[in-house]
Biotite code that builds the C-alpha atoms (Angstrom):
import biotite.structure as struc

atoms = struc.array([
    struc.Atom([11.028, -9.214, 32.722], chain_id="A", res_id=1, res_name="MET", atom_name="CA", element="C"),
    struc.Atom([13.912, -11.686, 32.509], chain_id="A", res_id=2, res_name="GLU", atom_name="CA", element="C"),
    struc.Atom([11.996, -14.269, 34.550], chain_id="A", res_id=3, res_name="GLN", atom_name="CA", element="C"),
    struc.Atom([9.026, -13.880, 32.193], chain_id="A", res_id=4, res_name="GLU", atom_name="CA", element="C"),
    struc.Atom([11.270, -14.490, 29.185], chain_id="A", res_id=5, res_name="LEU", atom_name="CA", element="C"),
    struc.Atom([12.725, -17.575, 30.863], chain_id="A", res_id=6, res_name="ARG", atom_name="CA", element="C"),
    struc.Atom([9.206, -18.909, 31.422], chain_id="A", res_id=7, res_name="ARG", atom_name="CA", element="C"),
    struc.Atom([8.174, -18.286, 27.815], chain_id="A", res_id=8, res_name="ILE", atom_name="CA", element="C"),
    struc.Atom([11.290, -19.890, 26.331], chain_id="A", res_id=9, res_name="ILE", atom_name="CA", element="C"),
    struc.Atom([11.035, -22.913, 28.639], chain_id="A", res_id=10, res_name="ALA", atom_name="CA", element="C"),
    struc.Atom([7.384, -23.473, 27.776], chain_id="A", res_id=11, res_name="ARG", atom_name="CA", element="C"),
    struc.Atom([7.961, -23.091, 24.049], chain_id="A", res_id=12, res_name="ASN", atom_name="CA", element="C"),
    struc.Atom([10.896, -25.487, 24.136], chain_id="A", res_id=13, res_name="MET", atom_name="CA", element="C"),
    struc.Atom([8.778, -28.118, 25.881], chain_id="A", res_id=14, res_name="ARG", atom_name="CA", element="C"),
    struc.Atom([5.966, -27.627, 23.341], chain_id="A", res_id=15, res_name="VAL", atom_name="CA", element="C"),
    struc.Atom([8.350, -27.942, 20.387], chain_id="A", res_id=16, res_name="GLU", atom_name="CA", element="C"),
    struc.Atom([10.019, -31.010, 21.885], chain_id="A", res_id=17, res_name="ARG", atom_name="CA", element="C"),
    struc.Atom([6.611, -32.629, 22.378], chain_id="A", res_id=18, res_name="ALA", atom_name="CA", element="C"),
    struc.Atom([5.686, -31.926, 18.736], chain_id="A", res_id=19, res_name="LYS", atom_name="CA", element="C"),
    struc.Atom([8.812, -33.780, 17.638], chain_id="A", res_id=20, res_name="LYS", atom_name="CA", element="C"),
    struc.Atom([8.542, -36.408, 20.365], chain_id="A", res_id=21, res_name="ASN", atom_name="CA", element="C"),
    struc.Atom([12.091, -35.495, 21.424], chain_id="A", res_id=22, res_name="TRP", atom_name="CA", element="C"),
    struc.Atom([13.733, -35.948, 24.785], chain_id="A", res_id=23, res_name="THR", atom_name="CA", element="C"),
    struc.Atom([15.991, -33.270, 26.208], chain_id="A", res_id=24, res_name="GLN", atom_name="CA", element="C"),
    struc.Atom([18.878, -35.440, 25.060], chain_id="A", res_id=25, res_name="GLU", atom_name="CA", element="C"),
    struc.Atom([17.547, -35.436, 21.483], chain_id="A", res_id=26, res_name="ASP", atom_name="CA", element="C"),
    struc.Atom([17.318, -31.649, 21.502], chain_id="A", res_id=27, res_name="LEU", atom_name="CA", element="C"),
    struc.Atom([20.759, -31.298, 23.045], chain_id="A", res_id=28, res_name="ALA", atom_name="CA", element="C"),
    struc.Atom([22.266, -33.423, 20.314], chain_id="A", res_id=29, res_name="GLU", atom_name="CA", element="C"),
    struc.Atom([20.395, -31.635, 17.508], chain_id="A", res_id=30, res_name="ALA", atom_name="CA", element="C"),
    struc.Atom([21.351, -28.192, 18.838], chain_id="A", res_id=31, res_name="ALA", atom_name="CA", element="C"),
    struc.Atom([24.886, -29.180, 19.887], chain_id="A", res_id=32, res_name="ASP", atom_name="CA", element="C"),
    struc.Atom([24.247, -27.998, 23.454], chain_id="A", res_id=33, res_name="ILE", atom_name="CA", element="C"),
    struc.Atom([24.779, -30.026, 26.615], chain_id="A", res_id=34, res_name="SER", atom_name="CA", element="C"),
    struc.Atom([21.789, -31.827, 28.077], chain_id="A", res_id=35, res_name="THR", atom_name="CA", element="C"),
    struc.Atom([22.508, -30.129, 31.412], chain_id="A", res_id=36, res_name="LYS", atom_name="CA", element="C"),
    struc.Atom([22.155, -26.726, 29.782], chain_id="A", res_id=37, res_name="HIS", atom_name="CA", element="C"),
    struc.Atom([18.884, -27.703, 28.070], chain_id="A", res_id=38, res_name="ILE", atom_name="CA", element="C"),
    struc.Atom([17.587, -28.838, 31.467], chain_id="A", res_id=39, res_name="THR", atom_name="CA", element="C"),
    struc.Atom([18.599, -25.547, 33.100], chain_id="A", res_id=40, res_name="LYS", atom_name="CA", element="C"),
    struc.Atom([16.848, -23.557, 30.366], chain_id="A", res_id=41, res_name="ILE", atom_name="CA", element="C"),
    struc.Atom([13.656, -25.630, 30.601], chain_id="A", res_id=42, res_name="GLU", atom_name="CA", element="C"),
    struc.Atom([13.687, -25.366, 34.399], chain_id="A", res_id=43, res_name="ASN", atom_name="CA", element="C"),
    struc.Atom([13.990, -21.576, 34.097], chain_id="A", res_id=44, res_name="GLU", atom_name="CA", element="C"),
    struc.Atom([17.338, -21.519, 35.919], chain_id="A", res_id=45, res_name="LYS", atom_name="CA", element="C"),
    struc.Atom([19.228, -19.657, 33.179], chain_id="A", res_id=46, res_name="VAL", atom_name="CA", element="C"),
    struc.Atom([18.421, -17.244, 30.390], chain_id="A", res_id=47, res_name="THR", atom_name="CA", element="C"),
    struc.Atom([19.919, -18.538, 27.158], chain_id="A", res_id=48, res_name="PRO", atom_name="CA", element="C"),
    struc.Atom([22.064, -16.245, 25.044], chain_id="A", res_id=49, res_name="SER", atom_name="CA", element="C"),
    struc.Atom([20.819, -15.200, 21.627], chain_id="A", res_id=50, res_name="ILE", atom_name="CA", element="C"),
    struc.Atom([23.329, -17.644, 20.144], chain_id="A", res_id=51, res_name="PHE", atom_name="CA", element="C"),
    struc.Atom([21.809, -20.553, 22.100], chain_id="A", res_id=52, res_name="LEU", atom_name="CA", element="C"),
    struc.Atom([18.291, -19.425, 21.205], chain_id="A", res_id=53, res_name="ILE", atom_name="CA", element="C"),
    struc.Atom([19.376, -19.442, 17.557], chain_id="A", res_id=54, res_name="TYR", atom_name="CA", element="C"),
    struc.Atom([20.858, -22.951, 17.857], chain_id="A", res_id=55, res_name="LYS", atom_name="CA", element="C"),
    struc.Atom([17.713, -24.280, 19.555], chain_id="A", res_id=56, res_name="ILE", atom_name="CA", element="C"),
    struc.Atom([15.398, -22.671, 16.987], chain_id="A", res_id=57, res_name="ALA", atom_name="CA", element="C"),
    struc.Atom([17.521, -24.063, 14.182], chain_id="A", res_id=58, res_name="ARG", atom_name="CA", element="C"),
    struc.Atom([17.394, -27.556, 15.704], chain_id="A", res_id=59, res_name="ALA", atom_name="CA", element="C"),
    struc.Atom([13.592, -27.318, 15.801], chain_id="A", res_id=60, res_name="PHE", atom_name="CA", element="C"),
    struc.Atom([13.532, -25.805, 12.289], chain_id="A", res_id=61, res_name="ASN", atom_name="CA", element="C"),
    struc.Atom([11.539, -22.800, 13.547], chain_id="A", res_id=62, res_name="ILE", atom_name="CA", element="C"),
    struc.Atom([12.178, -19.078, 13.714], chain_id="A", res_id=63, res_name="THR", atom_name="CA", element="C"),
    struc.Atom([13.587, -17.457, 16.837], chain_id="A", res_id=64, res_name="ILE", atom_name="CA", element="C"),
    struc.Atom([10.335, -15.570, 17.450], chain_id="A", res_id=65, res_name="ASP", atom_name="CA", element="C"),
    struc.Atom([8.546, -18.906, 17.971], chain_id="A", res_id=66, res_name="LYS", atom_name="CA", element="C"),
    struc.Atom([10.786, -19.503, 21.005], chain_id="A", res_id=67, res_name="LEU", atom_name="CA", element="C"),
    struc.Atom([10.607, -16.057, 22.566], chain_id="A", res_id=68, res_name="VAL", atom_name="CA", element="C"),
    struc.Atom([6.978, -15.109, 21.955], chain_id="A", res_id=69, res_name="THR", atom_name="CA", element="C"),
    struc.Atom([4.128, -16.184, 24.167], chain_id="A", res_id=70, res_name="GLU", atom_name="CA", element="C"),
    struc.Atom([1.292, -17.820, 22.287], chain_id="A", res_id=71, res_name="GLU", atom_name="CA", element="C"),
    struc.Atom([-2.025, -16.100, 22.658], chain_id="A", res_id=72, res_name="GLU", atom_name="CA", element="C"),
    struc.Atom([-4.534, -18.270, 24.468], chain_id="A", res_id=73, res_name="GLN", atom_name="CA", element="C"),
])
């Protein structure tokens, strides 16, 4: 279950970054999170805390559910 959540969050972060044409560095700066941590989240190495999910969603100007919910194909 945790691995599935990691995969979903990582994918949604990449999609949102692409929409904004942001690098990982851009997201890190906007969310006030280290670039290394953004990389670990996107590479599914760590599961972000709810606080980090909130900061990332806020940086993207989206709701938390957009980060943690898998889009239906």
